[in-house]
N, C-alpha and C positions, 0 to 999 in steps of 0.2 A: 263275594269274598268269603262269606260264611260257608259256601258249598265247596270251596277249594280243599282238595284232599292233601294232607301233609304226610308224605312218606319220609321218615327220618330214621330208618333202621340203623345205619352205620353210626349216626350221632348218638342214638340211645345206647348202643353197645359200647361206644367209647366212654360215655358218661358212667356206665355201669362198671367197666373195667378200671377206670380211673379211681373209682371209689372202692374197689376191691370187693365187689358184690357178685354173688352167683345169680343166675337167672331166677332161681327159687326165692332168694332173699329179696331181690328187687321187686319181683312180682307180688310178694307178700306185702311189701311196703306200699305198693300202688293199689292193692286190693284187686288184682287180676290173677289169672292162672298163669303158671310158668309156660304152658303151651301157647297161650295167647301172646305173651311177651316174646316168645321165640319167633312167632309169625311176624310180629312188629319189627324185630331186629333183622329179619330177612326180607323186609319191605313187602310182605304179603298182606299186611293189614295197615291201614292209615292210622294216624293218631287222631283221637277224638278231642273235642274241646275240653271235656271233663278230664281226660288223661293228661293233657297239657297243663291244666290247672293243678292237678295232683302232683305232677313232676315238679312244677314250680314251688309248690307248698312243701313237699317232703324233702326235696334235694336242693332247694334254693337255686333253681335254674331259671335263667332269664328266658321267657318264651321265645324271644327273638332268636336265641341260639338254635331252637328247633325248627324255625321257619326259614331263616335266612343265613345260616352259618356258611353255606357253600358259596353264597354270592360274592363275598370278598375274595375267596379263593379262586373262583372262576375268573374274576377280573385280573387277579394277579397272575394266574396261569396264562391268560391271554397275553399279558405283558411278556412272560417268559418265552412263549412260542412265537412272538412277533420279532424276537431277536434274529438278525440275519443268519446266524449259525443254525437256527432251528426252523427257519421259514419254510413252509411247505410240508412239514413233517406230519401235520394233522389235517384231515380233510375238512373239519368243521367244528362248531362249538359243542356238539353233542358229546363227543368223546371227552372234552374237557369237563363237562358236567358230570359224566360218569366217573371220571377220575376223582373229582372233588367230593362227590357223594360217597363213593365206595371206599376210598382210601384217603381220608382227610389228613392223617398224620404224614403219609407219604407226599401228599400235595404240599403240605406246609414245609416239608424238608426240601422239596424241589425248589419252592419259592425262595426259601432262605438261602439255599446254595446259589441260586441265580443272582440274588441281590448281593451276596458276598462277592461273587465273580464280577458283577458290574461295578461295585464299589472299588474293588481292587484294580480293575482296568482303568477306571477314571482317575484314581489316585496315582497310579504308576504313570499314566499318560501325562498328567500334569507335572509330576516331578521330573519325568524324562525331558519334557520341553524346557523346564527351567535349567536343568543341568546341561542340556545340549547348547543352550545359549551361552553358558559359561565355559563351554569346551570341556566339560567333565563327563565321566561315565562311571556308573556304579551299579552294583547288584542290589536291587531293592526288594524288601520283603513286603508281601501283600497282606500281612496280618492286620486285623483291626486294631485301632488305637485303644488303649485301656479305657479312655473316657467313653468311646462308642460302646464298648462291651458293658460297662456299668450302666449307662443310660438305657440300653436295650433291656437289660435284666430288670431294672426298676420300673420301666414303663410297662412291661408285659405282666408284672405281678401286681396283686392288689396292694395299695399303699396303706397297709395296716400291719403292724408288728406287735402282737399281743404281749410278748415278753417285755418289750421296751415300754409299753403302756403301763404294765404292772410295776416295773421298776420306777418309772416316773411318778406314779401315784405314791409309792412308798417314799420317794425322795421328797415329794411335796409335803407329806405328813411329817417327815423329819424336820424340814425347814420351817413349817408353820409360818409362811411368809406374810399372811394378812394381806394388806394392800400394797406391800413394798417388796416384790420378789427380787428386784435388783439389789436392794439393800441387804436382803436375807442371803442372797448368793454371795455377795462380797464378804459379809460377815462369816459365812461358812467356810469360804476359801481361806480367809485369814486365820480363822480359829483352827481348822483341821490340817491345813497344809502350809500355812504361813505365806500364802500368795496374796499380794496386794494388787488391786485393780486400779489402773491409772489411765486417764484419757489424755492423749498427747496431741499437740498441734500438728498441722500438715507438714510444716518445715522439718519436724523431728521424725515423722513417720510418713514420708512421701509416697511409699509404694505398698503399704500394708493396711489391711483392715484390722488385723489383730496380730499380736506377736507376744509369745511367752518367752521370757528370759529366765532360763533355768538357774543361772548363777545368782541373780539378785532376787529370785522368787517374785517376779512382778509380771502381771498380765497387762500389756499395753493395748489400748483401743484407739482407733483414729477418730479425731473429732469430725471427720467427714461423715461418719455414720449418724443416722437419726437415733434418738433415744430408744426406739423399738429395736433397731438393728444392734445397738450396743447391748441391749438386754439379751438378744439372741446369742451374740458372741460369748457373753459370760455364761449363759445357760449351757451352750455347747461345751465349753471348757469344763464346766462343773459336771455335766453328764458323762463326758468321756473319761472323767476321773472316777466318779461315783459308780457308774454302771458299766464299766469297761468289760466285765466278764460277759454280761448279756449282749453287748455290742459284738464282742469277739465271737460269741456263739452264733449270732445272726450272720456274720460275715462268713464263718465256716460253712454255714448251710447254703450259701449262695454259690453257684457254679462259676467262680472266677478263676482266671487262668494265670494271673501274674500278681506279684507283690504290689505293683503300681495300681492295678485294678482294685485290689483289696484296700489300699490306702484311700483311694477315692470313695469306695463304698463306706469306709469308716467315717469319712466326712459326711456323707449323705445320711447315714444312720445317726450320727451325732446331731445333725440338723433336725432329723425327725424327733429325737428324744428331747431336744430343746423346745420344739413346738408342743410336745406332750407335757412338758414341765410348765410352760407358760400358759397353756390352756388345758387344764386337767380334764380328762375324758368325760367323766360323769357330769361335772358342772357345765362343761362346754356343750355337750350333746343336749342336755336339758334346756340350756339357754337357746341353742340353735332352733330347737323345735318350737319353743315359746315365741321366739322372734321370727319364726317362719323363714329362717336362714338368711336374714337380712345382714349382710356382711358389715355394713356401717354400724349397726347396732351392736353387733358382736365385738367388733374391734374396739369400740368405746368401752364396752363392759369389761373387757379383759386387758385393756391398755396395750394393744398390739397394732400392727399395721394391716392394711388391706391385704397385702400379699401374704402375710403370715396367717391371717384368718382364712383366706381362700385355700391355702395349703392345708390347713387343719381340717377344713370341711371335706377334703378328699380322703381323710383317714378314719372316718366314723363308720367302722364296719364291725364293731364288737357284737358277737352273737347275743340276741336278746335286747340290744340297745343300739342298733344300727341307725344311721341317718340316711338321708337321700344320697344315692350313690353318685356324687359329683366326680367329674374329671376336670383337669385343668391343663392349660397350655400357656407357656410364657415365651414371648418373642421380643426381638428388638426391632427398631424401625426400619432395618434393612430386610426384615423377614426371616432372620436366622432364628431357628427354634432350638432352645437349649434347656428347657425343662418341661417334661410331660409326665403326668401321673394321673391315677384314677383310683377310686374306691374299689373298682374291680379290674384294675389295669387300664391303661389308656386305650380307648376303643379305636385302634388303628383301622380295622377292616370296616367298621360301621360308620366312623366319623372322618378319619383321615387327618384333618387339621391343616391341610396344605392349601386350602382354597383362598384365593386373594379376595373373595367377596365377604369373608368373615369380618365381623365388626371389630375384631381385635386390631386389624390394620387401620381402620378408620379412627380408632381411639386416639392415635397420636395427634390427630388434628383437633381433638377436643380434650386436652389434658385434664384429668381429675373427674371427668364426667362418666357416669355409668351408662353404657349402651346395652339395651336389652332387646333381643329379637329371637324369633323362632326361625330355625333353618331346616331345610328338607334335603335329604340325600337323594341321589337318583333312584335308589331302591324303595323310596317312600318313608324311610326312617326319619323321624323328626326329633329335634332337640331344642331345649331352651338354652341360650347362651347369654352370658353376662361378661362384658368386656370393659376394661378400665386401664388407664396408664398407671404405672407404679413409680414411686419416688425412690431413686437409687442414691448412691453416695453423693454428697454435695461437692460440686466442682468449683474451682476458682473462676474469676471473671474470664480469663483467657483460656480456659479448658473447655473441652466438649465431651463430657462423660456420656457413656451409653445409657440411653433410657429404654425401658422395656414396658410392655403392656401384657396383661394377663387376660386370658379367656377362661371363664368358669362355665361348665356346662353340665346338663343332665338330660335324660330322656324326657320328652315333652309330657309323658304320662305323669310325671311328678309336678307338673306346673301348678296344680291346685295347692300343693304343700309348701310352695315357696312364695315369698312376697313378690318376686319378680314376675310371676305368672300373670298377675293382674295388669302388668305394664305392656303385655304383648298386644300389638294392634290387631283388632278383630276384623274378620271379613264380613261378608253379607250374612253368614251364619254365625254360629257360636265359636267355631274353630278359628284360632288365630291365623293371620296371614304369614306364611313361611317363606323365607328367602331361599330360592333354589341354589344349592351349592353342590360341590363335588369333593371327593377325597383329596385330589390334587389334579392339576391340569393334565398331566401325562397319563392319568388313569380315568379321566372324566370324558364322557362322550356326549355331553350336553351340546346341542346344536345352537349356533348363534349367540354364544356367550360373549358379552362385551368385555369381560374381565379376563378372558383366556390369555395365559402367558406362554403356553407351550402346546404343541399339537399332541393329541393322544397317541400313545404308542400302539394302541389296539386297532387303529384305523389308518388306511393309506391317505396321504395328503391329496386334496383336490387341486389339480393343476390346470383347471379350465381357464384359459386366457380371456375368454369372453364373459366370464362371470366372476365378480368379486363379492365375497360374503362379508358379514359384519365383523368377523374375527380376522386377524392377520394370519391365522393358522387354519384355513379351510381344510376340511377333510371329507371323505366320501362316506 
């Protein structure tokens, strides 16, 4: 492995242009000559281990980006060209590799366009079937829903907003809450805006978590919510009032296409600011390092929930005071994914998050228990994952509220820095035993997987009547 040569010219050039550097400026920062950097960018010289470490140190680049960035693109391009419309257009995988390596931005654009086309086709097909049964016909738009647009933007960017962190710290200093943030927020809302906070019974507020009545200047909270969630709702309301200018500036900076998308983004940023207020950055980051990122220790120390603590751990990316780069995924027991984020963006290409073998699915059978395991992707990338069910709004006896589970993860290289690393089952050597997973069944080519739910789109189905494999979806 040490002798493998890494040619990453297009990726180095893309990093340089993204940072607005000339070849001379980047070469000076790396301690090499501009002519040598030029040869590297033209794939005429490989990257050395020393140069990879220098790139990681100077430009905060994950070394995996230099070694395996094209891997996810190649798998996605395979999916694109396996579509019946494009079948037979390419003779083999080599051309896909060349496209992904030489033109990564163009590859990403093609993949994005294909996924939008497929999503539109599936959505229109489903809607047309429903309307056809009812004897109706209509012209349907294939545009993405605003919630899809907002989720995609937040998932792909780092879950860190420096301006909101600074505003939240200033707000904390103003409140001086001591050990009672909830009381300090209620007093501030009453003193500054005449807003009274009241918790109402389910019969009075059957359909809302929170409702603000402008006429009576009262903020109503549902008794269904836990004390932690009630605190977050009040903190959100206060933050959206106090730091509305900073929130509006962040929304303006996001590439959102509609007022509905901007409204949803405002909600997400308000939620972010509330977490920053409940768990101030400096104190939380220092406590996280001391506790080795033990979520239960941190939730007790700051008086918050497991879900709120896990969310906050994905936000610790302040320069000079960053934490372990966690990412998180939240699903319900039907497998619907509705919240994904990461300290460096959710790692779609490296992790995926759609594998049924992930412990987050098993967590529903063991409510409240933390499940820790190491997982390995087909390309060899390994991660530590922590999964646990979450407590949602309280339902009545005859209700069935949705319950969710959260998966918190990080690269296995950070295993020694977190308390959960010691819980990983070890193999015959020192390395932990990793569960083999994939990004999603339709993109995974692992053979003989007992958990496979769909066939891979990159392989033809195996239709041999004389042989039946372990999976219901055999492929060649």
